[in-house]
C-alpha positions in Angstrom: 22.6 -19.4 -0.4 20.0 -19.7 2.5 21.2 -18.0 5.7 21.2 -20.0 8.8 19.2 -17.9 10.9 18.4 -20.3 13.8 15.9 -19.5 16.4 18.8 -19.5 19.1 20.7 -16.9 17.1 17.8 -14.6 16.5 16.8 -14.7 20.2 20.5 -13.8 21.0 20.2 -10.9 18.4 17.2 -9.7 19.9 18.7 -9.6 23.4 21.5 -7.4 21.9 19.2 -5.1 20.2 17.1 -4.7 23.4 20.4 -4.2 25.5 21.5 -1.3 23.2 18.1 0.2 22.6 18.3 -0.4 18.8 14.8 0.1 18.1 12.7 2.8 16.4 12.7 5.2 19.4 16.2 4.5 20.4 17.6 5.3 17.1 15.5 8.5 16.7 16.7 9.6 20.4 20.3 9.2 19.1 20.1 10.7 15.9 17.6 13.4 16.7 14.8 14.5 14.1 17.0 16.4 11.7 19.6 13.7 11.2 17.0 10.9 11.3 15.1 12.7 8.4 18.4 13.2 6.4 19.0 9.4 6.7 15.6 8.8 5.4 16.4 11.1 2.3 19.6 8.9 1.8 21.9 11.6 3.3 24.1 9.8 5.7 26.6 12.4 7.0 24.3 13.9 9.9 23.8 10.4 11.0 27.4 9.5 11.0 28.2 12.6 12.9 25.4 11.9 15.5 26.7 8.4 16.2 30.2 9.2 17.2 31.1 7.8 20.7 27.7 6.4 21.1 28.6 3.0 22.2 26.7 -0.2 21.1 23.9 1.8 19.6 26.1 4.0 17.6 27.9 0.8 16.3 24.8 -1.0 15.3 23.5 2.3 13.4 26.6 2.7 11.5 26.8 -0.8 10.8 23.2 -1.7 9.6 21.7 1.7 8.7 24.7 3.4 7.3 26.4 0.1 6.0 29.7 1.3 7.2 32.4 -1.3 8.2 33.0 -1.1 11.8 35.9 -2.4 13.9 35.9 -6.1 14.9 35.8 -5.3 18.7 33.0 -2.7 18.4 30.8 -5.2 16.7 31.5 -8.0 18.9 30.6 -6.0 22.0 27.4 -4.5 20.3 26.2 -8.0 19.2 26.8 -9.6 22.8 25.2 -12.0 23.8 25.3 -13.3 20.1 28.9 -14.5 19.6 30.6 -12.9 16.6 31.4 -16.3 14.8 27.8 -17.1 15.1 26.7 -13.8 13.6 29.1 -14.4 10.8 27.8 -18.0 10.3 24.4 -16.7 10.1 25.4 -14.1 7.5 24.3 -11.2 9.7 27.8 -9.7 9.4 30.7 -10.4 7.0 34.5 -9.7 6.9 35.8 -6.7 5.4 39.5 -6.8 5.8 40.2 -6.4 9.6 36.6 -4.7 10.0 33.2 -6.2 9.6 30.3 -4.9 7.6 26.6 -6.0 7.3 25.8 -9.1 5.5 22.0 -8.5 5.8 19.8 -5.5 6.3 18.4 -5.7 9.9 16.7 -2.4 10.9 14.1 -1.1 13.2 10.6 -0.2 11.7 8.1 1.6 13.7 4.4 2.3 13.2 2.4 4.1 15.8 3.1 2.7 19.2 4.6 -0.4 17.7 8.4 -1.1 17.1 9.7 -3.7 15.2 12.9 -5.2 13.3 12.7 -6.3 9.7 15.4 -8.6 8.1 16.1 -8.4 4.6 18.8 -8.2 2.0 21.0 -5.2 1.5 19.9 -2.9 -1.3 22.3 -1.8 -4.2 23.3 1.4 -2.5 24.5 -0.4 0.6 26.3 -3.0 -1.8 28.3 -0.1 -3.3 25.9 0.2 -6.4 26.2 -3.5 -7.5 23.1 -5.1 -8.9 21.2 -7.2 -6.5 21.0 -11.1 -6.7 18.1 -12.7 -8.6 16.8 -13.9 -5.2 17.1 -10.5 -3.5 14.6 -10.0 -0.7 13.5 -6.4 -0.7 13.3 -4.4 2.6 10.6 -2.0 3.6 10.4 0.2 0.5 7.9 2.9 -0.8 5.5 0.3 -2.2 5.5 -1.7 1.0 4.6 1.3 3.1 2.1 2.4 0.6 0.3 -0.9 1.0 0.7 -0.7 4.9 -1.1 2.5 4.7 -3.8 1.2 2.3 -4.9 -1.9 4.3 -7.6 -2.2 6.6 -6.8 -2.7 10.4 -10.2 -4.1 11.4 -9.7 -7.2 13.7 -9.7 -10.5 11.8 -9.4 -14.1 12.7 -7.0 -15.1 9.9 -4.9 -13.4 7.6 -2.8 -14.4 4.6 0.2 -12.4 3.5 0.7 -13.8 -0.2 4.2 -13.3 -1.4 5.4 -12.0 2.0 9.0 -11.2 1.1 10.6 -9.8 4.3 7.4 -10.2 6.2 6.5 -6.5 6.7 2.9 -6.9 5.7 2.2 -9.8 8.0 4.2 -7.9 10.8 1.7 -5.1 10.5 -1.0 -7.7 10.3 0.0 -9.2 13.7 -1.6 -6.0 15.3 -5.1 -6.9 14.2 -5.1 -10.7 13.1 -5.2 -13.6 15.5 -3.6 -16.0 12.9 -1.2 -15.3 10.3 -0.1 -17.3 7.2 2.6 -16.1 5.2 3.7 -17.6 1.7 6.6 -17.1 -0.8 7.9 -18.7 -3.7 11.4 -18.0 -2.6 13.0 -20.1 0.1 15.3 -17.2 0.9 12.4 -14.8 1.5 10.8 -17.3 3.8 14.0 -17.7 5.8 14.4 -13.8 6.2 10.5 -13.6 6.9 10.9 -16.2 9.5 13.8 -14.5 11.0 11.7 -11.2 11.2 9.0 -13.0 12.9 11.1 -14.6 15.5 12.9 -11.5 16.3 9.6 -9.8 17.0 8.0 -12.7 18.7 5.1 -13.0 16.1 3.7 -16.5 15.5 3.1 -17.0 11.9 2.7 -20.1 9.7 5.2 -20.1 6.8 4.4 -22.0 3.4 6.5 -22.3 0.3 5.0 -22.3 -3.2 3.9 -20.2 -6.2 0.8 -17.9 -5.8 -2.1 -19.5 -4.2 -0.9 -23.0 -4.5 0.4 -23.4 -0.7 -3.1 -22.5 0.6 -5.3 -24.5 -2.0 -8.7 -25.2 -0.3 -8.3 -22.7 2.6 -10.1 -19.4 3.2 -9.1 -16.4 5.2 -10.8 -13.3 6.7 -8.2 -11.0 5.0 -5.6 -11.4 2.2 -2.8 -8.9 1.7 -0.6 -9.0 -1.2 2.4 -7.0 -2.7 2.9 -9.1 -5.8 5.6 -9.1 -8.2 3.7 -6.5 -10.4 6.3 -5.0 -12.6 5.1 -4.9 -16.1 7.2 -6.0 -19.0 8.3 -8.9 -21.0 7.7 -12.5 -19.5 10.9 -13.0 -17.6 12.3 -13.4 -14.0 15.4 -11.4 -13.4 14.4 -10.8 -9.8 12.0 -12.8 -7.9 10.8 -9.8 -5.6 9.4 -7.8 -8.6 9.3 -10.1 -11.7 6.6 -12.9 -12.1 7.7 -14.5 -15.2 4.2 -13.4 -16.6 3.9 -11.1 -19.5 2.6 -7.5 -19.0 0.1 -7.0 -16.2 -0.8 -10.8 -16.0 0.7 -10.9 -12.5 -1.9 -8.5 -11.2 -4.7 -10.0 -13.2 -3.8 -13.3 -11.7 -4.1 -12.1 -8.2 -7.3 -10.1 -8.7 -9.0 -13.1 -10.5 -8.2 -15.7 -8.0 -7.9 -14.0 -4.5 -11.8 -13.6 -3.9 -12.1 -17.6 -3.9 -9.7 -17.7 -0.9 -11.7 -15.3 1.1 -14.3 -16.1 3.8 -17.6 -14.7 3.1 -17.3 -10.9 3.9 -13.6 -11.2 3.9 -11.5 -8.6 2.2 -8.3 -8.6 0.1 -5.9 -5.6 -0.4 -3.1 -5.5 -2.9 -0.9 -3.3 -4.9 -1.3 -3.8 -8.8 -0.2 -2.5 -12.0 -2.0 -2.3 -15.5 -1.0 -1.4 -18.9 -2.7 1.5 -20.6 -3.0 0.6 -24.4 -4.0 2.7 -27.4 -7.8 2.6 -27.9 -8.5 0.8 -24.6 -10.0 2.1 -21.3 -8.0 0.9 -18.4 -11.3 0.7 -16.3 -12.7 -1.9 -18.6 -9.3 -3.7 -18.5 -9.1 -4.2 -14.8 -12.7 -4.7 -14.3 -12.3 -7.6 -16.8 -10.0 -9.5 -14.4 -12.6 -10.0 -11.7 -14.6 -13.5 -11.6 -18.2 -13.3 -12.4 -20.4 -12.0 -9.5 -20.1 -12.1 -5.8 -17.2 -9.5 -5.6 -17.1 -5.8 -4.5 -14.2 -4.3 -6.0 -12.3 -0.7 -5.6 -9.6 -0.1 -8.0 -7.8 3.2 -7.3 -5.4 4.5 -9.7 -2.5 6.4 -8.0 -0.2 7.1 -11.0 0.4 6.5 -14.7 4.2 6.2 -15.7 5.5 6.9 -19.1 7.3 3.7 -20.5 10.6 5.3 -20.8 10.4 6.7 -17.1 9.1 3.2 -15.9 12.0 1.3 -17.4 14.6 3.8 -16.2 13.2 3.7 -12.7 13.3 -0.2 -12.4 16.5 -0.4 -14.0 18.0 1.9 -11.1 16.0 0.0 -8.6 18.0 -3.2 -9.2 21.3 -1.3 -9.4 21.8 -1.1 -13.1 23.5 1.9 -14.6 21.1 2.8 -17.6 24.2 3.9 -19.5 26.1 0.4 -19.0 26.0 -2.1 -21.7 23.9 -4.4 -19.6 21.4 -1.4 -18.8 21.1 -0.5 -22.4 20.5 -4.1 -23.5 17.8 -4.6 -20.9 16.1 -1.1 -21.5 15.9 -1.8 -25.3 14.3 -5.4 -24.7 11.9 -3.7 -22.4 10.9 -0.7 -24.5 10.6 -3.1 -27.6 8.1 -5.0 -25.7 6.3 -1.9 -24.7 6.1 -0.8 -28.4 5.1 -4.2 -29.7 2.1 -4.3 -27.5 1.0 -1.0 -27.9 1.7 0.2 -24.3 1.5 4.1 -23.8 1.7 4.0 -20.1 1.7 1.7 -16.8 -0.9 2.5 -14.2 -0.4 1.8 -10.6 -2.6 1.7 -7.7 -4.5 0.0 -4.9 -7.2 -2.8 -5.1 -9.6 -3.6 -2.5 -11.8 -6.8 -2.9 -14.6 -8.2 -0.8 -16.4 -11.5 -1.2 -20.1 -10.7 -1.0 -23.3 -12.8 -1.4 -24.8 -10.2 -3.7 -25.7 -11.6 -7.2 -23.8 -8.5 -8.6 -20.8 -6.9 -6.8 -20.2 -3.2 -6.9 -17.1 -2.5 -9.1 -15.5 1.1 -9.2 -12.4 1.8 -10.9 -11.3 5.7 -10.5 -8.3 8.0 -10.4 -7.0 9.2 -7.1 -3.7 10.9 -8.3 -3.6 14.1 -6.0 -1.9 14.2 -2.8 -3.5 13.4 0.4 -2.4 12.8 4.0 -4.7 10.1 5.7 -4.0 6.4 5.2 -6.4 4.7 2.7 -6.9 1.7 4.9 -9.7 3.2 7.1 -11.3 4.7 3.9 -11.6 1.2 2.4 -13.6 0.1 5.4 -15.8 3.0 5.1 -16.2 2.5 1.3 -17.5 -1.0 1.7 -19.7 0.2 4.5 -21.1 2.8 2.0 -21.5 0.2 -0.7 -23.5 -2.0 1.6 -25.9 1.1 2.4 -26.3 1.9 -1.4 -27.0 -1.7 -2.1 -29.7 -1.7 0.4 -31.1 1.7 -0.1 -29.6 2.9 -3.3 -32.8 2.4 -5.6 -34.5 5.5 -6.8 -37.2 5.1 -4.0 -34.8 4.1 -1.3 -32.6 7.1 -1.9 -35.7 9.4 -2.1 -37.0 8.1 1.3 -33.5 8.4 3.0 -32.6 11.4 5.3 -29.0 12.4 4.4 -26.6 14.9 5.9 -23.4 16.3 4.5 -20.2 14.8 6.0 -18.5 16.7 8.9 -15.3 17.1 6.9 -17.0 18.3 3.6 -16.7 22.0 2.7 -18.1 23.8 -0.2 -15.5 25.9 -2.1 -16.6 28.7 -4.4 -14.8 30.2 -7.6 -16.1 33.6 -8.7 -15.2 35.9 -11.6 -15.8 39.6 -11.6 -19.1 40.8 -13.3 -21.1 43.9 -13.8 -22.8 43.6 -10.4 -19.9 42.3 -8.5 -18.5 38.8 -8.2 -20.2 36.2 -9.9 -19.9 32.6 -9.0 -18.9 30.1 -11.8 -17.7 27.0 -9.9 -19.3 25.3 -6.7 -16.9 22.5 -5.4 -17.6 20.1 -2.6 -14.5 19.0 -1.0 -13.7 16.3 1.6 -10.9 17.6 3.8 -10.3 14.1 5.3 -9.4 10.9 3.8 -8.6 10.8 0.1 -9.7 14.5 -0.3 -12.4 13.8 -2.9 -13.7 16.7 -4.8 -17.0 17.1 -6.8 -18.2 20.2 -8.8 -21.8 21.0 -8.3 -24.0 23.5 -9.9 -25.9 26.3 -7.9 -29.0 24.0 -7.5 -26.8 21.2 -6.2 -25.2 23.6 -3.7 -28.6 24.6 -2.4 -29.7 21.1 -2.1 -26.6 20.2 -0.3 -27.3 22.9 2.3 -30.6 21.4 3.0 -29.1 17.9 3.8 -29.1 18.2 7.6 -30.8 15.0 8.3 -34.3 16.5 9.0 -36.2 15.7 5.9 -36.0 12.9 3.1 -34.2 13.5 0.0 -37.4 13.4 -1.9 -39.0 16.2 0.1 -35.9 18.3 -0.3 -36.2 17.9 -4.0 -39.8 18.8 -4.1 -39.1 22.0 -2.1 -36.4 23.0 -4.3 -38.3 22.5 -7.4 -41.2 24.3 -6.0 -39.2 27.3 -5.0 -37.2 27.4 -8.3 -40.2 26.7 -10.6 -38.5 23.6 -11.7 -40.0 20.2 -13.0 -39.5 17.9 -9.9 -39.2 14.6 -12.2 -36.5 16.3 -14.2 -34.7 17.6 -11.0 -35.0 14.1 -9.4 -33.4 12.2 -12.4 -30.4 14.6 -12.5 -30.0 14.6 -8.8 -30.2 10.9 -7.9 -26.9 9.8 -9.7 -24.9 12.7 -8.2 -26.0 11.8 -4.7 -25.0 8.1 -5.2 -21.6 9.2 -6.2 -21.4 11.6 -3.3 -22.6 8.8 -0.7 -19.9 6.5 -2.3 -17.2 9.1 -1.8 -18.5 9.6 1.9 -19.3 13.3 1.2 -23.0 12.8 2.0 -24.1 10.3 4.5 -27.1 8.6 6.1 -28.3 10.7 8.9 -28.7 7.7 11.1 -24.9 7.3 11.0 -24.2 10.4 12.7 -27.1 10.0 15.2 -25.5 6.5 16.1 -22.2 8.3 17.3 
C-alpha cells in the first residue's frame, strides 16, 4: 500500500519537528554523545534513560528512533499541528492497543552543517524481528553513507539519482546541484522519497520506471546510483536490493549504460558488486562492462566476501533467521547458485565514471581494502584531474620534461634490520597520510630520486644526475622509473610542481 503523504500533512509534520527541535542537533543535545553513540550501535537503553520526562522531543525520539509505543496523548501533543487522525491516515503512526507506535521510520540525518529528515520503512529490528515487505524502502544504511562519502560534491547543474529509494543521495546532492531528478521502479519508494524532499524543502523531479527508462534521451552533469547490487540467483525478493538479474548483471548494466546519460565531462558514481570466479581476474571482468572508448573509469574494490558469509549477512539484513526453515531454504538456493557458477567470492566497491572526448579512456581497477578516514569523493575529483594531466603530459617525453614535487601529505617510511654495521634498510615505503592512504614500496634509488623532486628540475635532469652519481645507465634507469612515476602521480603521491605554485 502506498502511504498518503500529502503535501499538507508533510508540512504540518515539519512544523511539529521544528517546534520540538527533532533534528540532528536537537537529538544530540538531548541524548548527549555517549547515549547518541550507543544508539548508533543498536544499544537503546542509554537513549531511553536520557529521554525520560523530555517532553515532545523525548516522545519523538522514543517513537521514531527507539520504536517504542508511546501514550496517545503524548504523541498527539508531539505531532501538533498535524492532527493525530491525519498522522494515522498517512501511516506515520499506527495503533498499538491504547498506545501508538511508528508506522514509518522518520529520523533526522545530519551531515556537516546540514540537517535533514529522511522518511523510510521500519527495518526488521523495529518490526520486532519480522522480515521486511517485498517493497520495503530502505533507510540510511552503511551502504548509503559509504556512497555519500564517495560522491563528488563539485557544483553541477543537473544530477540524476538513479534508484533513489528514500531519497538520501538526492538529498545530499541538493547541496551542490541546481536541478535534481530522482527515479525508482518502486511507487512506494517514490512516495517516501517525495515526502523526504517535501519535508526538507528540496525541489526534485520524480520519475517512475526501470533503470534508465524514465530518462531516455536526456543527459546529466552527474549521476549517482546505489543500485540493487546483491549478487545471486535471478529473483526479486526485495526491490531495494534484488534486481531480478543473475549474478552481477545489475552492476554491469549500470556501468555499461550510465556514460551515455552524461554530459561531456560529466561524472557518475555508484556502488557495485562483482563476482570472483575461479580462473578469472576480477579487473578484466569489470573493465569488460564498459562501453568502447570515451570513458574514464576508476573501480575501487573495498572488500571481498566469502559466499557463505555473504548469504548469511543478506538473510539477516532482510530479517530472516538463517536457522528457520525459510532461511535454510533460501540459503541453500543461494549457495547452490554460487557453486554452479564457480563463484569463490563477491567483491564490493565504488565506481567513478566520466564521459570524455578522448579516443581511449583511462581505466584503473585496484584494491583499497585497508582502513582510511577521509571521504573518497574529493579524491575522485583529484583522481580525474591527475588522469587529465597524465593524458596531456604522460608520454615519456612529457614526463621527462615535467617538474614534479612530492605531495605535502606524503611521507617516506623505512624498515631496517640489524646488520654487522648497525641497522640496514630493507624496505622504503612512500605513504600518503591523507585521502585513501596509498602506499608504494620503492627501492633506495627511488627514495633518492623522490628526495630530489622539489619542483626545481625536470624529471629527466634528476634521472641523469642520479645515473651519473651512481654510475648507472641513464636509459635503463629511465625505463624503470617512468612507470613508477605514472603510478605515483595517479595516486597523488607525486604531483606537477605548478599545482603547488598555483595555490
